[in-house]
N, C-alpha and C positions, 0 to 999 in steps of 0.2 A: 505494500499499498504505500503510494506516495505521501510526501511531508504536505503537497499542496497540489490543489488542482486549480490551474488557471482556466478562466472560461472567456475565450475572444467570440463574441458574433460577429459576422461579416454579412453585408449586403454588396459592398463596393468592392472588396478583393483588391489585386493589383499589387503595386509596389509597396506602399504603404502597411498593408497587410503582413507582409514579408517581412518588413521591419518591424512591427510589434511580435511577429514571432522570434526574430533574431534576438530581438531585448529579452525574451523568456528564455532563449538557450543559452543567453550570456549572462545569466544569472549565478552568484558565487555559491548558492543554495542549488544542487544540482539533483535532487529528489522531487524532483515535482512531474507533474502528467501536464499535459497541454490539450484542451478542448477546443476545438473550434469547431463553430456550427456556421454553415454556409447557407445564410437565409437567403435564397436566391441567387446567391453569388455562384455562377457557373465556372470559376477559377479551376484548374487541375491542380490540387495540390499533393499529387500521390508522390512526387518526390522529396518532400518535407516527410510524410508519412515513412517511407523506405529509408531515408538516411537517419529518421530519429525516433527509434520506436515509443520513444516518451509522448508523442506527438499522436492524436487520434483527431480524423475529420469527418463531419457528420454533415449530410446534404438533407436539405429540406428546402419546399419551395416558400417563397418569399411569404411569412407568417407574420412578420415584427418582430422587432429586438425584444419584447420583454418574452415572448414564446421562445424564440431563440436562445434567449440566456436561461431560461427554466429549462430546456431541453439541455443544454449543458449542465445545468446543476445534477440534473436527474442523473447523466451519467458521468458525473464526479465520485472518483473512488476516494478520496481523503474526506476528512471531517473539517480542514480548511480550504477555503474556496476563495480564489483571487480574482477579479476581474479588471478586465483592461478592452479598451476598443479597440477596433480593428486601424484605427491611424494613431493611437497612442505608443508610448513606448515606456518600458520598465528602465529604472537605473540598475545596474548589477546587483547591488545589495538590498534592493526592495524584500524580495520574498523571505531572505534570511533576516531581517531586521523584523518584518510582519510577524513571522512564524514565533519569533522569540517572545513577542507582543504578546502574541496568545496563547502562549504557556500559562498565562493568567486564565485560568478556568472561566473568571468572572467577567471577562471582557468578548463580547459576541461579535464586536466590529474594529477592525484596526484600518485608519486611513493617514495617507502620509501628505505633506506638503509637493506641492507641484510648480514645476514651470512651463512657460508655454513656449511652443515651438512654431516654426511657419513649414511650409510645406517639402523646404530641403534640410530639415533640420537644425536650422540657425534660433537660437534663443532670442525671443522677442519681449519677454515679459515674465514676470514672477507671479506666482499664483496665490490666493487669498486663501486659501484652506485653514482652519484653526479648530482649536478645541471646542467641542459641540457634544453635549448630551441632548436628551428629551426637551430638558425644558427650554435649551437654547431655540430648538424646533418651534415649539411653542411662541416662543417672541419674534418669531419670523428672522431667528439671528445665528443659523446653523450653517456651517460652511464646511462641507463634503464633497469632493467630487469623486463619483461614482469607480472611476479608472483608476483610481489609487487604493481600493479598500479591499479587503480582506474580513470574511465572516465565515461565522459558521453553519455548515451545512443545515445542521437539524434543526439549526433557529431560522435559517430562510424560510425552510419548509413549514415549520410550526407557524411562521407568520401568515403563509400562503404564498411566498415567491411573488415574482414580478406580477402584475395585474396587467392581463393583456388588451384592458380595455382604456387603458390611459395611454394615450396616443403621446402625449408630452407628459413630462414630468412623473414618468412611470420609476424613474431611481427614486426622486425625492419622497414618492408614493411610499416605497419601499423602505427607504432611511428612517421615515416616521415611524413605521411601524417595528423595526429593529431597534430603534433607539427605547420606544416606551418598554420592550421588554429586556435590555441588555444595558450594559455600560459600554461606551465607546475609549478606544484610546487613538491618541492622534500623535504622530511621529513629525515632529518640525523639520526632520531633513527632507531635501528635494529629493525623492525617491521614483516620483512619475514625470513623464513628459507630455501633455497634454498638446495635441496638434491643431493648429487653426488654420485654415485653408479656403480656397476657395469652393471647395464640392462638400463643405459642411455647412449647416445653418445652426446658430447660436440663441441662446435667449436668456436672459437673465432670469433666474427663478429665484424663491422667497428666500435661499440659502445664501444669495449673493453672488454666485459663480456662474459662469457659462455651462451650456450643455450643448450636447450636440443633435 
């Protein structure tokens, strides 16, 4: 059983997805599995599966990112599930640092600080994630980037997973429910890279950060 299961849903595929995969493969923690759910993405990723047995790819018609993430969670073999969007990247120590924080069984979710990069990977800004608990979300003052999170699989399933009826802010909806049932841990180190580019859309959530 791997220490961590990483879930990447993908509609777009292409070069940025492969960069996301490479960032997982570059982790200092080597005992992980990567679950890529191609949500209507027709990219041939067989070369990645063949070259790295830790990677599993699942194909489905376009059913939406919430269902794609739920499918990935269902296939996860680890109790710890880390999320990454298909155009974002992990900094090499992320999984090691987060799995260490999650050794405290009272922690239901661990998230990190992030930096903003452009399509070429050039740093163009610093993220605004911060210490956030349920009371902060109730005050409309939470700051968590889903692509930087690691959660307990059992807890995700207990609160019902991602709601496919939400076309926007499905991540914030899950964060509310997870925060209500557990404690969050925030790592202030920049361990995630959030990509801003012409092919994604963004909006400001009540958490005060952008999502795609």
